[in-house]
Every structure is written in C-alpha cells, then in structure tokens.
C-alpha beads as a LAMMPS data file, in Angstrom:
LAMMPS data file: protein, C-alpha beads

84 atoms
83 bonds

1 atom types
1 bond types

-500.0 500.0 xlo xhi
-500.0 500.0 ylo yhi
-500.0 500.0 zlo zhi

Masses

1 110.0

Atoms # bond

1 1 1 -16.769 -7.725 3.433
2 1 1 -16.619 -4.102 4.645
3 1 1 -13.997 -1.694 3.946
4 1 1 -13.185 -1.698 7.780
5 1 1 -12.961 -5.844 7.270
6 1 1 -10.689 -5.456 4.177
7 1 1 -8.412 -3.111 5.753
8 1 1 -8.205 -4.959 9.024
9 1 1 -7.197 -8.247 6.793
10 1 1 -5.161 -6.717 4.997
11 1 1 -2.665 -5.487 7.416
12 1 1 -3.429 -8.685 9.698
13 1 1 -1.295 -10.751 6.882
14 1 1 0.826 -7.448 6.060
15 1 1 -0.960 -7.475 2.902
16 1 1 0.757 -4.010 1.288
17 1 1 4.124 -5.374 1.184
18 1 1 2.690 -8.326 -0.877
19 1 1 1.117 -6.051 -2.815
20 1 1 4.316 -3.665 -3.370
21 1 1 6.045 -6.679 -4.325
22 1 1 3.356 -8.004 -6.816
23 1 1 3.882 -4.834 -8.512
24 1 1 7.291 -4.811 -8.347
25 1 1 8.551 -5.114 -12.463
26 1 1 11.335 -7.611 -11.814
27 1 1 8.815 -10.058 -9.938
28 1 1 7.002 -12.118 -13.172
29 1 1 3.243 -11.610 -11.936
30 1 1 0.939 -11.364 -14.721
31 1 1 -0.472 -8.094 -15.910
32 1 1 -3.747 -9.396 -14.919
33 1 1 -2.108 -9.777 -11.213
34 1 1 -0.841 -6.063 -11.102
35 1 1 -4.089 -4.942 -12.441
36 1 1 -5.679 -6.588 -9.906
37 1 1 -3.133 -5.450 -7.263
38 1 1 -3.596 -1.510 -8.139
39 1 1 -7.151 -1.785 -8.039
40 1 1 -6.858 -3.487 -4.380
41 1 1 -4.671 -0.476 -3.226
42 1 1 -6.519 2.393 -4.877
43 1 1 -9.644 0.687 -2.978
44 1 1 -7.989 0.482 0.178
45 1 1 -7.007 4.189 -0.315
46 1 1 -10.583 5.297 -0.907
47 1 1 -12.021 2.991 1.919
48 1 1 -9.504 4.523 4.564
49 1 1 -8.353 7.543 3.380
50 1 1 -4.514 7.721 3.736
51 1 1 -5.166 5.701 6.988
52 1 1 -3.577 2.296 6.167
53 1 1 -0.677 3.505 4.029
54 1 1 0.121 5.933 7.045
55 1 1 -0.274 2.760 9.454
56 1 1 2.171 1.168 7.620
57 1 1 4.762 3.875 7.120
58 1 1 4.906 4.426 10.850
59 1 1 4.688 0.511 12.110
60 1 1 5.525 -1.500 9.220
61 1 1 9.037 -3.261 8.217
62 1 1 11.613 -1.205 7.069
63 1 1 10.674 -2.078 3.263
64 1 1 7.197 -1.484 3.973
65 1 1 7.989 2.139 5.877
66 1 1 9.962 2.843 2.622
67 1 1 6.886 1.786 0.372
68 1 1 4.188 3.578 2.440
69 1 1 6.467 6.544 2.210
70 1 1 6.950 6.876 -1.086
71 1 1 3.045 5.601 -1.779
72 1 1 2.284 8.832 0.138
73 1 1 4.788 11.009 -1.718
74 1 1 3.386 10.156 -5.035
75 1 1 -0.370 10.394 -3.774
76 1 1 0.046 13.423 -2.051
77 1 1 2.641 15.231 -4.539
78 1 1 4.988 16.060 -1.635
79 1 1 8.634 15.629 -1.100
80 1 1 9.783 12.889 1.313
81 1 1 10.684 15.578 4.159
82 1 1 7.186 16.824 4.656
83 1 1 6.270 12.823 5.452
84 1 1 8.931 11.909 8.046

Bonds

1 1 1 2
2 1 2 3
3 1 3 4
4 1 4 5
5 1 5 6
6 1 6 7
7 1 7 8
8 1 8 9
9 1 9 10
10 1 10 11
11 1 11 12
12 1 12 13
13 1 13 14
14 1 14 15
15 1 15 16
16 1 16 17
17 1 17 18
18 1 18 19
19 1 19 20
20 1 20 21
21 1 21 22
22 1 22 23
23 1 23 24
24 1 24 25
25 1 25 26
26 1 26 27
27 1 27 28
28 1 28 29
29 1 29 30
30 1 30 31
31 1 31 32
32 1 32 33
33 1 33 34
34 1 34 35
35 1 35 36
36 1 36 37
37 1 37 38
38 1 38 39
39 1 39 40
40 1 40 41
41 1 41 42
42 1 42 43
43 1 43 44
44 1 44 45
45 1 45 46
46 1 46 47
47 1 47 48
48 1 48 49
49 1 49 50
50 1 50 51
51 1 51 52
52 1 52 53
53 1 53 54
54 1 54 55
55 1 55 56
56 1 56 57
57 1 57 58
58 1 58 59
59 1 59 60
60 1 60 61
61 1 61 62
62 1 62 63
63 1 63 64
64 1 64 65
65 1 65 66
66 1 66 67
67 1 67 68
68 1 68 69
69 1 69 70
70 1 70 71
71 1 71 72
72 1 72 73
73 1 73 74
74 1 74 75
75 1 75 76
76 1 76 77
77 1 77 78
78 1 78 79
79 1 79 80
80 1 80 81
81 1 81 82
82 1 82 83
83 1 83 84
C-alpha cells in the first residue's frame, strides 16, 4: 500500500477520529494500541505533509476539526488563532 492509498483509506473511514479516540486516556486501549496509533499518525503526517490534518480541520466533524486544529497547533508550535 502506498502513502496515497493509506491516506485515502484513512480519510474514507474517518480514521483520524478513531485514532484520536484510541489515544484518549479515558479509553482503555492498551499501550501497544496507543503506540501503533501514534506511529500511524506520524506516518500519515510524514507521507502527506500536513494535508491530511488540514483536510480534517477544514472538512471533518466538529470533534475532528477540533482535534485536527490542536494537532496542527502542536506540530507547528503556533497559537490556535493562526490556524483558523
């Protein structure tokens, strides 16, 4: 599977929201699951730059938009106002 295929598959199933939920500390997923989720998110950002996250920020559900904005803020080290 290429980077493009992975990005399309994740977007098609709203996977970023699932990943965010898996990383939520109130969810009882295993450390192994959390590590795999972080790895997948890192690979997506490396593959597609920030385009996937920007797409979710612009077109996702309100929860997805909020989480994508926060992820961009953390990745880029900027305030929320700059990202809006």
